[in-house]
C-alpha positions in Angstrom: -16.4 -77.5 -49.9 -14.4 -81.5 -50.2 -13.6 -81.8 -53.8 -11.6 -78.3 -54.5 -8.4 -78.6 -55.8 -6.1 -76.7 -53.4 -4.1 -78.5 -50.9 -3.8 -81.9 -49.5 -3.4 -83.0 -46.1 -0.7 -85.3 -45.8 -2.0 -88.0 -42.8 0.1 -89.3 -40.5 2.5 -92.1 -41.1 4.3 -94.2 -38.9 7.9 -94.5 -40.9 9.0 -93.8 -44.3 6.8 -92.9 -47.0 5.9 -95.9 -49.6 7.2 -96.3 -53.0 4.7 -95.8 -55.4 5.6 -98.4 -58.6 5.2 -97.7 -61.6 2.7 -99.9 -63.2 -1.1 -100.5 -63.9 -4.3 -99.3 -62.0 -7.7 -100.4 -61.4 -10.5 -99.0 -59.6 -14.0 -97.9 -59.3 -15.4 -94.3 -59.2 -19.2 -92.9 -58.5 -20.8 -89.4 -59.2 -21.9 -87.2 -55.9 -24.4 -85.2 -58.4 -26.0 -88.2 -60.1 -26.3 -92.2 -60.5 -23.5 -92.5 -62.9 -20.5 -94.5 -61.8 -18.1 -97.1 -63.5 -14.6 -98.5 -63.8 -11.5 -96.6 -64.4 -7.8 -98.4 -65.6 -4.5 -96.1 -65.2 -1.3 -97.0 -66.4 1.5 -94.6 -64.7 5.1 -94.2 -65.1 6.7 -93.1 -61.7 9.7 -90.6 -62.0 10.5 -89.7 -58.6 7.7 -87.9 -56.8 5.7 -87.0 -60.6 4.4 -89.8 -62.9 2.9 -89.5 -66.6 0.4 -92.0 -67.6 -2.8 -92.8 -69.2 -6.5 -93.0 -67.8 -9.7 -94.6 -69.4 -12.9 -94.4 -67.3 -15.9 -96.9 -68.4 -19.5 -95.2 -67.9 -18.8 -91.4 -68.3 -21.0 -90.0 -70.8 -18.1 -87.1 -70.8 -14.1 -87.9 -70.6 -13.4 -92.1 -71.4 -9.4 -91.8 -72.5 -6.8 -89.1 -71.1 -3.3 -88.6 -70.7 -2.4 -87.9 -66.9 0.4 -86.0 -64.8 0.4 -86.0 -61.4 2.8 -85.7 -58.4 2.9 -87.9 -55.2 4.0 -86.2 -51.7 4.3 -89.1 -49.1 0.9 -90.4 -48.9 -0.7 -87.9 -51.0 -1.5 -88.0 -54.5 -2.5 -84.9 -57.1 -3.2 -85.7 -60.8 -5.3 -84.6 -63.7 -5.4 -84.6 -67.6 -3.3 -82.2 -69.4 -6.0 -79.5 -69.8 -6.5 -79.8 -66.3 -10.4 -80.2 -66.6 -10.2 -83.5 -65.1 -8.8 -83.7 -61.6 -8.1 -86.1 -59.0 -7.1 -85.6 -55.5 -6.8 -88.4 -53.2 -5.0 -90.7 -50.8 -2.5 -93.8 -50.6 -2.8 -96.5 -48.4 0.7 -97.0 -46.1 2.1 -99.8 -48.9 1.3 -97.5 -51.7 -0.9 -99.9 -53.7 -4.3 -98.2 -52.7 -5.5 -95.1 -53.9 -8.9 -93.3 -52.4 -10.0 -89.7 -52.9 -12.5 -87.5 -55.0 -12.7 -86.3 -58.9 -13.6 -82.6 -60.3 -14.9 -82.2 -63.7 -15.3 -78.5 -63.1 -19.2 -77.2 -63.4 -20.3 -81.0 -64.5 -19.2 -83.6 -61.5 -18.0 -84.7 -58.5 -17.4 -87.8 -57.0 -15.1 -90.5 -55.2 -12.4 -93.0 -56.7 -10.9 -95.6 -55.4 -8.1 -97.5 -57.1 -5.9 -100.7 -56.6 -2.2 -101.3 -58.0 -2.7 -105.0 -59.8 0.1 -105.1 -61.8 4.1 -103.2 -61.8 
């Protein structure tokens, strides 16, 4: 099942892992189960491999704003809100400024997400 929240597979990278800066990210999300889609805004503060921040979703009838925490392991990223009701798993591009992956809202929805850094 592609949207489980287990171990992440880190893609091969020729060279060092990217440095992902703290900053403002924007992007889009699309449900795999309904015709719902929308935009997102994420503000993160990075501390080594861990980060904290806020997530705002537009177009979602369930989760609109959430505090998030996450881990960056080279190109793999795992993040979720504080009660782990909403999780994201995905990969970074080699520059560390673009993220693609999946979201999982257990018992409600799964889908895809794409985000990019707009201000650091």
